[in-house]
FILOPA-677422 format. One line per field, with one value per residue: residue in one letter; residue number from 1; x, y, z of N, C-alpha, C in turn. Coordinates in nm, 2 decimals. Layout:
<sites>
rest: A:...
nr: NUM:...
nx: X:...
ny: Y:...
nz: Z:...
cax: X:...
cay: Y:...
caz: Z:...
cx: X:...
cy: Y:...
cz: Z:...
</sites>
This chain:
<sites>
rest: X:X:X:X:X:X:X:X:X:X:X:X:X:X:X:X:X:X:X:X:X:X:X:X:X:X:X:X:X:X:X:X:X:X:X:X:X:X:X:X:X:X:X:X:X:X:X:X:X:X:X:X:X:X:X:X:X:X:X:X:X:X:X:X:X:X:X:X:X:X:X:X:X:X:X:X:X:X:X:X:X:X:X:X:X:X:X:X:X:X:X:X:X:X:X:X:X:X:X:X:X:X:X:X:X:X:X:X:X:X:X:X:X:X:X:X:X:X:X:X:X:X:X:X:X:X:X:X:X:X:X:X:X:X:X:X:X:X:X:X:X:X:X:X:X:X:X:X:X:X:X:X:X:X:X:X:X:X:X:X:X:X:X:X:X:X:X:X:X:X:X:X:X:X:X:X:X:X:X:X:X:X:X:X:X:X:X:X:X:X:X:X:X:X:X:X:X:X:X:X:X:X:X:X:X:X:X:X:X:X:X:X:X:X:X:X:X:X:X:X:X:X:X:X:X:X:X:X:X:X:X:X:X:X:X:X:X:X:X:X:X:X:X:X:X:X:X:X:X:X:X:X:X:X:X:X:X:X:X:X:X:X:X:X:X:X:X:X:X:X:X:X:X:X:X:X:X:X:X:X:X:X:X:X:X:X:X:X:X:X:X:X:X
nr: 1:2:3:4:5:6:7:8:9:10:11:12:13:14:15:16:17:18:19:20:21:22:23:24:25:26:27:28:29:30:31:32:33:34:35:36:37:38:39:40:41:42:43:44:45:46:47:48:49:50:51:52:53:54:55:56:57:58:59:60:61:62:63:64:65:66:67:68:69:70:71:72:73:74:75:76:77:78:79:80:81:82:83:84:85:86:87:88:89:90:91:92:93:94:95:96:97:98:99:100:101:102:103:104:105:106:107:108:109:110:111:112:113:114:115:116:117:118:119:120:121:122:123:124:125:126:127:128:129:130:131:132:133:134:135:136:137:138:139:140:141:142:143:144:145:146:147:148:149:150:151:152:153:154:155:156:157:158:159:160:161:162:163:164:165:166:167:168:169:170:171:172:173:174:175:176:177:178:179:180:181:182:183:184:185:186:187:188:189:190:191:192:193:194:195:196:197:198:199:200:201:202:203:204:205:206:207:208:209:210:211:212:213:214:215:216:217:218:219:220:221:222:223:224:225:226:227:228:229:230:231:232:233:234:235:236:237:238:239:240:241:242:243:244:245:246:247:248:249:250:251:252:253:254:255:256:257:258:259:260:261:262:263:264:265:266:267:268:269:270:271:272:273:274:275:276:277:278:279:280:281:282:283:284:285:286:287:288:289:290:291:292:293
nx: 9.68:9.89:10.14:10.23:10.00:9.83:9.98:9.97:9.69:9.65:9.80:9.66:9.43:9.52:9.63:9.42:9.39:9.46:9.67:9.84:9.91:10.06:10.26:10.40:10.46:10.62:10.55:10.37:10.06:9.86:9.96:9.89:9.62:9.58:9.65:9.47:9.23:9.29:9.27:9.00:8.88:8.95:8.82:8.56:8.44:8.38:8.63:8.66:8.51:8.49:8.54:8.57:8.75:8.87:8.92:8.74:8.70:8.47:8.21:8.27:8.54:8.62:8.60:8.79:9.02:9.14:9.21:9.41:9.60:9.68:9.79:10.01:10.15:10.21:10.39:10.59:10.67:10.76:10.99:11.15:11.21:11.35:11.56:11.71:11.77:11.94:12.15:12.25:12.12:11.92:11.73:11.49:11.45:11.22:11.24:11.11:11.21:11.26:11.35:11.55:11.67:11.78:11.97:12.15:12.22:12.18:12.33:12.57:12.48:12.34:12.57:12.73:12.56:12.50:12.75:12.79:12.58:12.55:12.36:12.14:11.88:11.80:11.54:11.49:11.28:11.21:11.04:10.82:10.80:10.54:10.40:10.49:10.40:10.15:10.24:10.38:10.18:10.01:10.16:10.30:10.58:10.84:10.99:10.98:11.16:11.13:11.05:10.84:10.63:10.44:10.09:9.93:9.77:9.85:10.09:10.43:10.63:10.96:11.17:11.45:11.66:11.73:11.78:11.93:11.82:11.97:12.09:12.16:12.39:12.52:12.88:13.02:13.26:13.32:13.47:13.48:13.52:13.44:13.28:12.99:12.88:12.78:12.54:12.26:12.02:12.11:12.16:11.90:11.78:11.93:11.91:11.70:11.49:11.46:11.22:11.00:11.12:11.15:10.96:10.70:10.80:10.81:10.57:10.52:10.78:10.83:10.62:10.72:10.95:10.87:10.74:10.93:11.11:10.98:11.03:11.17:11.20:11.05:11.10:10.94:11.11:11.10:11.28:11.55:11.81:11.82:11.78:12.02:12.20:12.12:12.17:12.43:12.52:12.47:12.24:12.04:11.93:11.87:11.69:11.81:11.84:12.12:12.25:12.20:12.36:12.61:12.85:12.87:12.92:13.18:13.33:13.32:13.13:12.90:12.78:12.74:12.54:12.50:12.17:12.01:11.77:11.55:11.39:11.49:11.34:11.38:11.44:11.32:11.41:11.23:11.19:10.97:10.74:10.55:10.54:10.70:10.93:11.21:11.42:11.35:11.37:11.64:11.76:11.66:11.77:12.05:12.05:11.99:12.22:12.39:12.63:12.51:12.59
ny: -0.43:-0.15:0.00:0.26:0.36:0.39:0.58:0.79:0.84:0.92:1.15:1.31:1.35:1.49:1.72:1.83:1.84:1.73:1.83:1.96:1.75:1.59:1.76:1.75:1.48:1.44:1.36:1.32:1.48:1.32:1.07:1.07:1.07:0.81:0.64:0.70:0.63:0.35:0.25:0.30:0.13:-0.11:-0.13:-0.06:0.18:0.53:0.74:1.03:1.35:1.57:1.92:2.25:2.38:2.23:1.90:1.65:1.40:1.12:0.95:0.68:0.72:0.85:0.63:0.43:0.58:0.57:0.29:0.29:0.47:0.29:0.09:0.18:0.29:0.05:-0.06:0.12:0.10:-0.17:-0.15:0.02:-0.12:-0.33:-0.22:-0.12:-0.38:-0.48:-0.32:-0.40:-0.37:-0.52:-0.48:-0.23:0.10:0.33:0.67:0.93:1.22:1.50:1.83:1.93:1.71:1.59:1.78:1.75:1.47:1.28:1.27:1.16:0.92:0.79:0.77:0.59:0.36:0.27:0.21:0.00:-0.18:-0.23:-0.33:-0.21:-0.01:0.34:0.57:0.91:1.14:1.47:1.59:1.81:1.76:1.75:1.62:1.37:1.16:1.09:1.03:0.79:0.62:0.61:0.43:0.57:0.59:0.39:0.45:0.70:0.98:1.20:1.49:1.51:1.30:1.01:0.99:0.81:0.49:0.29:0.33:0.26:0.40:0.51:0.64:0.82:0.99:1.22:1.58:1.89:2.21:2.50:2.85:3.04:3.27:3.54:3.53:3.79:3.89:3.83:3.63:3.32:3.41:3.68:3.96:4.03:3.78:3.70:3.81:3.73:3.89:4.12:4.05:3.98:4.23:4.37:4.21:4.04:3.78:3.47:3.25:2.94:2.76:2.49:2.22:2.17:2.30:2.58:2.74:2.74:2.80:3.06:3.22:3.22:3.36:3.61:3.69:3.71:3.89:4.14:4.33:4.22:4.14:3.96:3.72:3.50:3.22:2.94:2.74:2.55:2.55:2.79:2.97:2.93:3.06:3.31:3.38:3.34:3.56:3.78:3.87:3.80:3.61:3.29:2.99:2.67:2.32:2.16:1.96:2.05:2.26:2.18:2.21:2.47:2.57:2.45:2.57:2.83:3.00:3.05:3.11:2.98:3.08:3.08:3.06:3.11:3.23:3.11:2.79:2.58:2.36:2.01:1.85:1.61:1.33:1.12:0.78:0.66:0.39:0.16:-0.11:-0.39:-0.50:-0.68:-0.53:-0.26:-0.24:-0.29:-0.07:0.13:0.05:0.10:0.37:0.45:0.37:0.57:0.82:1.09:1.33
nz: -4.45:-4.47:-4.27:-4.33:-4.46:-4.23:-4.08:-4.26:-4.25:-3.98:-3.98:-4.16:-4.02:-3.81:-3.93:-4.07:-4.33:-4.67:-4.84:-4.65:-4.50:-4.68:-4.71:-4.47:-4.46:-4.66:-4.92:-5.22:-5.29:-5.42:-5.35:-5.07:-5.09:-5.22:-5.02:-4.82:-4.96:-4.99:-4.74:-4.70:-4.87:-4.77:-4.53:-4.61:-4.55:-4.54:-4.44:-4.39:-4.42:-4.67:-4.74:-4.89:-4.75:-4.52:-4.39:-4.22:-3.96:-4.02:-3.85:-3.85:-3.92:-3.68:-3.51:-3.61:-3.56:-3.30:-3.31:-3.52:-3.40:-3.18:-3.30:-3.44:-3.22:-3.08:-3.26:-3.27:-3.01:-3.01:-3.20:-3.07:-2.84:-2.95:-3.07:-2.84:-2.74:-2.92:-2.86:-2.63:-2.40:-2.16:-1.96:-1.85:-1.71:-1.60:-1.48:-1.27:-1.17:-0.94:-0.99:-0.81:-0.69:-0.92:-0.97:-0.79:-0.63:-0.83:-1.06:-0.99:-0.88:-1.08:-1.27:-1.13:-1.09:-1.35:-1.45:-1.32:-1.38:-1.69:-1.85:-1.81:-1.92:-1.87:-1.86:-1.80:-1.66:-1.58:-1.33:-1.12:-0.77:-0.67:-0.88:-0.92:-0.75:-0.87:-1.13:-1.07:-0.96:-1.18:-1.32:-1.52:-1.49:-1.35:-1.09:-0.87:-0.76:-0.50:-0.33:-0.16:0.05:-0.04:-0.03:-0.13:-0.12:-0.29:-0.37:-0.29:-0.05:0.03:0.26:0.19:0.28:0.51:0.57:0.66:0.69:0.59:0.63:0.36:0.20:-0.01:-0.10:-0.10:-0.05:0.21:0.47:0.68:0.92:0.93:1.08:1.00:0.95:1.19:1.23:1.11:1.06:0.94:0.67:0.59:0.61:0.40:0.15:-0.08:0.01:-0.10:-0.17:-0.15:-0.30:-0.27:-0.19:0.06:0.30:0.30:0.35:0.64:0.73:0.61:0.73:0.99:0.97:0.87:1.11:1.28:1.13:1.04:0.84:0.63:0.29:0.04:-0.23:-0.47:-0.58:-0.80:-0.83:-0.72:-0.83:-0.96:-0.75:-0.62:-0.81:-0.81:-0.55:-0.54:-0.71:-0.56:-0.52:-0.34:-0.04:0.12:0.24:0.23:0.15:0.29:0.14:-0.10:-0.16:-0.15:-0.32:-0.39:-0.13:-0.09:-0.27:-0.21:-0.33:-0.20:0.11:0.45:0.72:1.07:1.22:1.46:1.55:1.46:1.47:1.25:1.00:0.90:0.59:0.36:0.13:-0.08:-0.22:-0.46:-0.55:-0.72:-0.74:-0.58:-0.72:-0.84:-0.99:-0.95:-0.68:-0.64:-0.76:-0.59:-0.36:-0.42:-0.45:-0.20:-0.05:-0.13:-0.05:0.09:0.20
cax: 9.69:10.01:10.17:10.24:9.87:9.79:10.05:9.91:9.55:9.68:9.85:9.56:9.34:9.59:9.66:9.28:9.41:9.54:9.79:9.94:9.96:10.16:10.39:10.45:10.52:10.73:10.50:10.27:9.92:9.79:10.00:9.80:9.48:9.58:9.66:9.33:9.12:9.32:9.21:8.86:8.83:8.97:8.74:8.44:8.37:8.45:8.69:8.67:8.41:8.54:8.50:8.68:8.86:8.95:8.86:8.70:8.65:8.33:8.18:8.35:8.68:8.67:8.62:8.89:9.14:9.21:9.28:9.54:9.71:9.73:9.89:10.13:10.22:10.27:10.49:10.70:10.73:10.84:11.10:11.24:11.26:11.46:11.68:11.77:11.81:12.07:12.25:12.30:12.01:11.81:11.62:11.45:11.39:11.19:11.25:11.08:11.31:11.24:11.47:11.67:11.73:11.84:12.07:12.24:12.29:12.13:12.44:12.67:12.41:12.34:12.70:12.78:12.46:12.51:12.88:12.78:12.46:12.54:12.25:11.99:11.85:11.73:11.48:11.47:11.17:11.23:10.91:10.80:10.77:10.38:10.36:10.56:10.32:10.06:10.30:10.41:10.05:9.96:10.24:10.39:10.74:10.87:11.02:10.97:11.24:11.05:11.08:10.73:10.58:10.33:9.95:9.85:9.78:9.88:10.24:10.52:10.70:11.08:11.24:11.60:11.76:11.69:11.88:11.91:11.81:12.08:12.07:12.26:12.41:12.63:13.00:13.04:13.39:13.35:13.52:13.38:13.55:13.39:13.17:12.85:12.81:12.72:12.41:12.17:11.91:12.16:12.13:11.74:11.75:11.98:11.87:11.57:11.47:11.40:11.12:10.92:11.20:11.17:10.82:10.68:10.85:10.82:10.46:10.53:10.91:10.83:10.55:10.81:11.06:10.79:10.69:11.06:11.18:10.87:11.09:11.22:11.13:11.06:11.07:10.94:11.17:11.04:11.37:11.67:11.93:11.81:11.81:12.16:12.25:12.08:12.25:12.59:12.54:12.46:12.09:11.95:11.94:11.77:11.71:11.82:11.89:12.27:12.32:12.18:12.45:12.75:12.96:12.88:12.98:13.31:13.38:13.31:13.05:12.78:12.83:12.63:12.54:12.42:12.03:11.96:11.65:11.43:11.43:11.49:11.30:11.46:11.37:11.34:11.41:11.17:11.15:10.83:10.72:10.42:10.56:10.81:10.99:11.37:11.48:11.32:11.42:11.78:11.80:11.64:11.88:12.19:12.04:12.00:12.36:12.47:12.68:12.44:12.65
cay: -0.28:-0.11:0.10:0.38:0.41:0.44:0.71:0.90:0.86:0.99:1.29:1.39:1.39:1.60:1.85:1.87:1.87:1.64:1.91:1.98:1.61:1.55:1.84:1.69:1.35:1.46:1.28:1.41:1.47:1.21:0.95:1.08:1.02:0.67:0.58:0.70:0.53:0.22:0.20:0.30:0.02:-0.24:-0.11:-0.05:0.28:0.65:0.80:1.17:1.43:1.67:2.05:2.33:2.45:2.13:1.77:1.61:1.25:1.08:0.87:0.56:0.75:0.86:0.50:0.39:0.66:0.50:0.17:0.31:0.52:0.20:0.00:0.26:0.29:-0.08:-0.07:0.20:0.04:-0.28:-0.10:0.08:-0.25:-0.41:-0.13:-0.14:-0.51:-0.50:-0.23:-0.46:-0.36:-0.62:-0.43:-0.08:0.16:0.47:0.74:1.06:1.28:1.64:1.90:1.97:1.59:1.56:1.86:1.72:1.35:1.18:1.25:1.05:0.80:0.73:0.72:0.46:0.24:0.22:0.14:-0.15:-0.25:-0.18:-0.39:-0.16:0.11:0.42:0.69:1.01:1.24:1.56:1.64:1.86:1.65:1.73:1.54:1.24:1.05:1.06:0.96:0.65:0.56:0.58:0.36:0.62:0.57:0.28:0.50:0.85:1.05:1.32:1.58:1.50:1.16:0.97:0.96:0.72:0.37:0.21:0.37:0.25:0.51:0.50:0.77:0.79:1.08:1.36:1.68:1.99:2.34:2.62:2.99:3.07:3.41:3.55:3.56:3.93:3.92:3.81:3.49:3.26:3.50:3.83:3.98:4.04:3.66:3.66:3.89:3.72:3.98:4.20:4.00:3.98:4.38:4.40:4.14:3.97:3.64:3.39:3.16:2.86:2.69:2.36:2.19:2.11:2.36:2.72:2.81:2.77:2.88:3.20:3.28:3.25:3.46:3.73:3.72:3.75:4.00:4.19:4.43:4.14:4.14:3.82:3.68:3.36:3.15:2.81:2.64:2.56:2.58:2.93:3.02:2.94:3.13:3.43:3.40:3.37:3.67:3.87:3.94:3.77:3.50:3.18:2.88:2.57:2.19:2.16:1.89:2.12:2.37:2.13:2.24:2.61:2.59:2.41:2.66:2.96:3.10:3.08:3.11:2.92:3.15:3.04:3.13:3.07:3.29:3.03:2.64:2.54:2.23:1.93:1.81:1.47:1.27:0.98:0.70:0.60:0.30:0.09:-0.28:-0.45:-0.58:-0.67:-0.41:-0.14:-0.26:-0.29:0.06:0.20:0.03:0.15:0.51:0.47:0.36:0.68:0.92:1.21:1.45
caz: -4.44:-4.44:-4.15:-4.39:-4.47:-4.10:-4.06:-4.35:-4.19:-3.84:-4.02:-4.23:-3.91:-3.71:-4.01:-4.12:-4.47:-4.75:-4.88:-4.53:-4.46:-4.78:-4.69:-4.34:-4.48:-4.77:-5.03:-5.30:-5.24:-5.48:-5.26:-4.97:-5.15:-5.24:-4.89:-4.75:-5.03:-4.96:-4.62:-4.69:-4.95:-4.70:-4.43:-4.67:-4.50:-4.56:-4.33:-4.40:-4.48:-4.73:-4.79:-4.95:-4.66:-4.45:-4.38:-4.08:-3.96:-4.01:-3.72:-3.87:-3.90:-3.53:-3.44:-3.64:-3.53:-3.19:-3.34:-3.59:-3.30:-3.10:-3.40:-3.44:-3.08:-3.04:-3.38:-3.22:-2.89:-3.04:-3.27:-2.97:-2.75:-3.02:-3.07:-2.71:-2.72:-3.00:-2.82:-2.52:-2.28:-2.13:-1.87:-1.87:-1.59:-1.62:-1.35:-1.26:-1.06:-0.91:-1.04:-0.72:-0.67:-1.03:-0.99:-0.67:-0.61:-0.93:-1.17:-0.93:-0.85:-1.23:-1.32:-1.05:-1.13:-1.50:-1.45:-1.24:-1.45:-1.82:-1.92:-1.77:-1.99:-1.79:-1.91:-1.69:-1.68:-1.48:-1.30:-1.00:-0.67:-0.66:-0.99:-0.92:-0.71:-0.97:-1.24:-1.02:-0.93:-1.30:-1.40:-1.62:-1.45:-1.25:-0.97:-0.85:-0.66:-0.48:-0.19:-0.09:0.06:-0.11:0.04:-0.22:-0.05:-0.39:-0.40:-0.18:-0.02:0.12:0.31:0.15:0.34:0.60:0.52:0.75:0.62:0.63:0.58:0.26:0.17:-0.10:-0.05:-0.09:0.01:0.34:0.50:0.79:1.06:0.91:1.18:0.96:0.95:1.31:1.24:0.99:1.02:0.84:0.54:0.56:0.58:0.29:0.05:-0.09:0.08:-0.20:-0.10:-0.21:-0.40:-0.20:-0.14:0.20:0.43:0.29:0.41:0.79:0.74:0.58:0.84:1.11:0.94:0.88:1.24:1.36:1.07:0.96:0.72:0.53:0.16:-0.02:-0.38:-0.48:-0.70:-0.78:-0.86:-0.63:-0.91:-1.00:-0.64:-0.59:-0.89:-0.77:-0.41:-0.58:-0.79:-0.47:-0.53:-0.23:0.05:0.11:0.33:0.15:0.22:0.29:0.03:-0.25:-0.17:-0.10:-0.40:-0.37:-0.01:-0.08:-0.37:-0.15:-0.39:-0.11:0.28:0.54:0.82:1.16:1.21:1.59:1.58:1.44:1.47:1.10:0.98:0.80:0.46:0.33:0.01:-0.08:-0.34:-0.48:-0.66:-0.72:-0.73:-0.51:-0.83:-0.82:-1.07:-0.88:-0.55:-0.65:-0.79:-0.49:-0.26:-0.47:-0.43:-0.04:-0.02:-0.17:0.05:0.05:0.28
cx: 9.84:10.02:10.18:10.11:9.82:9.85:10.00:9.77:9.56:9.71:9.76:9.45:9.39:9.60:9.53:9.30:9.51:9.67:9.89:10.00:10.07:10.28:10.47:10.52:10.60:10.68:10.41:10.14:9.84:9.83:9.93:9.67:9.47:9.59:9.52:9.23:9.16:9.25:9.07:8.81:8.85:8.87:8.59:8.36:8.44:8.51:8.68:8.55:8.50:8.47:8.59:8.79:8.93:8.86:8.84:8.67:8.51:8.32:8.26:8.51:8.72:8.69:8.74:9.03:9.22:9.27:9.41:9.64:9.75:9.82:10.00:10.22:10.29:10.40:10.61:10.76:10.82:10.98:11.21:11.30:11.37:11.58:11.76:11.83:11.95:12.18:12.32:12.23:11.93:11.71:11.60:11.39:11.35:11.18:11.18:11.15:11.27:11.37:11.58:11.73:11.82:11.96:12.18:12.29:12.25:12.24:12.53:12.61:12.40:12.46:12.75:12.70:12.50:12.65:12.87:12.68:12.45:12.43:12.12:11.98:11.77:11.68:11.45:11.37:11.18:11.09:10.91:10.75:10.62:10.33:10.39:10.48:10.22:10.12:10.34:10.26:9.97:10.04:10.31:10.53:10.74:10.90:11.02:11.07:11.18:11.10:10.95:10.69:10.47:10.21:9.87:9.88:9.84:10.03:10.31:10.61:10.83:11.14:11.39:11.70:11.67:11.79:11.83:11.89:11.90:12.05:12.20:12.26:12.52:12.75:13.02:13.16:13.43:13.41:13.44:13.41:13.49:13.29:13.03:12.81:12.75:12.58:12.33:12.07:11.97:12.14:12.00:11.72:11.81:11.96:11.74:11.60:11.40:11.33:11.07:11.01:11.22:11.02:10.82:10.74:10.83:10.69:10.49:10.67:10.89:10.72:10.63:10.90:10.98:10.76:10.82:11.13:11.07:10.92:11.15:11.15:11.17:11.05:11.06:11.02:11.16:11.15:11.49:11.79:11.93:11.85:11.95:12.22:12.22:12.15:12.39:12.61:12.52:12.32:12.00:12.01:11.83:11.79:11.70:11.87:12.04:12.34:12.31:12.28:12.60:12.87:12.97:12.94:13.14:13.40:13.39:13.22:12.92:12.84:12.72:12.65:12.43:12.29:11.97:11.83:11.54:11.49:11.39:11.44:11.40:11.38:11.40:11.35:11.34:11.18:11.03:10.82:10.58:10.43:10.70:10.90:11.15:11.45:11.49:11.37:11.58:11.83:11.77:11.74:12.01:12.16:12.06:12.13:12.44:12.52:12.61:12.51:12.77
cy: -0.24:0.00:0.25:0.44:0.46:0.56:0.83:0.95:0.96:1.15:1.36:1.45:1.50:1.73:1.90:1.90:1.75:1.70:1.92:1.85:1.57:1.63:1.80:1.55:1.34:1.37:1.38:1.38:1.36:1.08:0.95:1.03:0.87:0.60:0.57:0.62:0.39:0.16:0.20:0.18:-0.10:-0.24:-0.12:0.07:0.41:0.71:0.96:1.24:1.54:1.80:2.12:2.38:2.33:2.00:1.73:1.45:1.24:1.00:0.74:0.60:0.78:0.73:0.43:0.45:0.59:0.36:0.18:0.38:0.40:0.11:0.06:0.27:0.16:-0.11:-0.01:0.14:-0.07:-0.25:-0.05:-0.03:-0.32:-0.36:-0.13:-0.27:-0.53:-0.42:-0.29:-0.46:-0.48:-0.58:-0.29:-0.04:0.30:0.56:0.87:1.12:1.43:1.71:1.92:1.82:1.56:1.65:1.83:1.58:1.24:1.17:1.15:0.94:0.72:0.68:0.60:0.34:0.20:0.18:0.02:-0.23:-0.19:-0.22:-0.34:-0.03:0.21:0.55:0.78:1.13:1.34:1.61:1.71:1.76:1.65:1.66:1.40:1.12:1.00:0.97:0.82:0.57:0.53:0.49:0.43:0.61:0.46:0.33:0.65:0.88:1.19:1.37:1.57:1.34:1.13:0.96:0.87:0.57:0.25:0.23:0.34:0.35:0.48:0.62:0.74:0.86:1.20:1.46:1.81:2.12:2.43:2.75:3.03:3.22:3.42:3.57:3.70:3.97:3.89:3.66:3.44:3.33:3.65:3.85:3.99:3.89:3.62:3.73:3.84:3.81:4.08:4.17:4.01:4.14:4.42:4.34:4.08:3.83:3.57:3.26:3.06:2.79:2.55:2.33:2.15:2.19:2.51:2.79:2.85:2.84:3.01:3.26:3.31:3.35:3.60:3.78:3.78:3.88:4.05:4.28:4.35:4.15:4.02:3.82:3.53:3.32:3.02:2.71:2.67:2.60:2.72:3.01:3.04:3.04:3.29:3.48:3.43:3.50:3.81:3.94:3.91:3.65:3.39:3.06:2.75:2.44:2.19:2.08:1.96:2.22:2.34:2.21:2.38:2.64:2.57:2.52:2.80:3.06:3.13:3.05:3.06:3.03:3.10:3.12:3.05:3.12:3.20:2.89:2.60:2.39:2.14:1.89:1.67:1.42:1.14:0.92:0.65:0.50:0.22:-0.05:-0.30:-0.54:-0.58:-0.57:-0.28:-0.13:-0.23:-0.15:0.15:0.18:0.08:0.31:0.53:0.46:0.46:0.77:1.06:1.33:1.50
cz: -4.39:-4.34:-4.21:-4.42:-4.33:-4.05:-4.14:-4.28:-4.07:-3.89:-4.07:-4.12:-3.84:-3.79:-4.06:-4.27:-4.55:-4.79:-4.75:-4.50:-4.55:-4.76:-4.56:-4.37:-4.60:-4.89:-5.10:-5.25:-5.30:-5.40:-5.14:-4.99:-5.16:-5.11:-4.81:-4.82:-5.02:-4.85:-4.62:-4.76:-4.88:-4.60:-4.48:-4.60:-4.54:-4.42:-4.30:-4.48:-4.52:-4.77:-4.85:-4.86:-4.57:-4.44:-4.25:-4.06:-3.97:-3.88:-3.72:-3.86:-3.76:-3.46:-3.46:-3.59:-3.41:-3.22:-3.42:-3.49:-3.23:-3.18:-3.41:-3.33:-3.05:-3.13:-3.32:-3.09:-2.93:-3.12:-3.15:-2.88:-2.84:-3.05:-2.95:-2.68:-2.80:-2.95:-2.67:-2.40:-2.28:-2.03:-1.90:-1.74:-1.63:-1.49:-1.37:-1.15:-1.05:-0.97:-0.94:-0.69:-0.81:-1.04:-0.87:-0.68:-0.73:-1.03:-1.11:-0.92:-0.99:-1.29:-1.25:-1.09:-1.26:-1.53:-1.41:-1.31:-1.59:-1.90:-1.90:-1.84:-1.90:-1.86:-1.79:-1.74:-1.57:-1.45:-1.16:-0.89:-0.65:-0.77:-0.99:-0.86:-0.80:-1.08:-1.20:-1.01:-1.06:-1.39:-1.52:-1.61:-1.35:-1.11:-0.97:-0.74:-0.62:-0.33:-0.12:-0.07:-0.02:-0.01:-0.02:-0.16:-0.16:-0.42:-0.27:-0.17:0.07:0.15:0.27:0.24:0.40:0.59:0.61:0.65:0.67:0.58:0.49:0.20:0.09:-0.03:-0.02:-0.03:0.14:0.35:0.64:0.91:1.03:1.01:1.13:0.97:1.09:1.33:1.12:0.96:0.92:0.70:0.50:0.53:0.43:0.16:0.03:-0.03:-0.04:-0.13:-0.20:-0.33:-0.37:-0.15:0.00:0.33:0.41:0.36:0.55:0.81:0.72:0.67:0.96:1.08:0.94:1.00:1.30:1.28:0.98:0.84:0.62:0.41:0.10:-0.17:-0.41:-0.61:-0.70:-0.79:-0.77:-0.70:-0.94:-0.87:-0.61:-0.68:-0.85:-0.63:-0.45:-0.63:-0.68:-0.45:-0.41:-0.14:0.05:0.22:0.23:0.20:0.19:0.17:-0.11:-0.27:-0.15:-0.18:-0.38:-0.24:-0.03:-0.17:-0.31:-0.23:-0.30:0.02:0.35:0.67:0.94:1.19:1.35:1.62:1.56:1.42:1.32:1.08:0.89:0.69:0.42:0.18:0.00:-0.22:-0.34:-0.58:-0.64:-0.68:-0.67:-0.61:-0.81:-0.88:-0.99:-0.75:-0.54:-0.67:-0.65:-0.37:-0.28:-0.43:-0.28:0.01:-0.05:-0.04:0.02:0.09:0.21
</sites>
């Protein structure tokens, strides 16, 4: 049985039409028919029920579908593995990284690691922190870098870094010695407060802010990098991890304002993995030795 037949079978099932499958595969409709009939002859069963509008799988066709999908998946995996091998890769790591971590420390970390370990192929999947624990537990990825700890006993969790939260305001022409910087409530009165851009801290922090500054107006913005752009444009203010705004502070696009009215929490960065394998541990050690501040 040829792989092209299996691909045709799966495409017909997906498109529910021999004609549409032929268009997708860039072959003639008779070729599609020949492929399906060849499989049916070899298996001794009918795979599709046909009517004037569409085709659907028979009971035998539904049973065979998962086998065909598995065969093509194994073939694709083998092709990708050999392609990686011929490119010089000998090991592979798959990472799930939260957007804010990917936007801050990971570019530098990955550049340094790959320079030192050119034989390692790395695949990166950007996911929200709330999704990373499950991805690691289900072995969808080898390592997760999250802003939330793991509560799964099957997942090993390492704390990599503790960071302080700071009050971030737009530059607005001020400098570090300008008087308004001594009065953070002024910024809360004149700007929107961007909330819930960072997991694990905002519910309690927002409650404290509303208690101390009941007139403040808030706006939920789910991503740190969007929050930073909004602040720099003068639209609002927020509380963000210092490491997340290091570049903006250095460039003067965002200013840090002391906020003594509230005890601000610290936030944490975690590495999650399911196994204590050498490759995973070496990468986590490399990340943990990164200069975060």
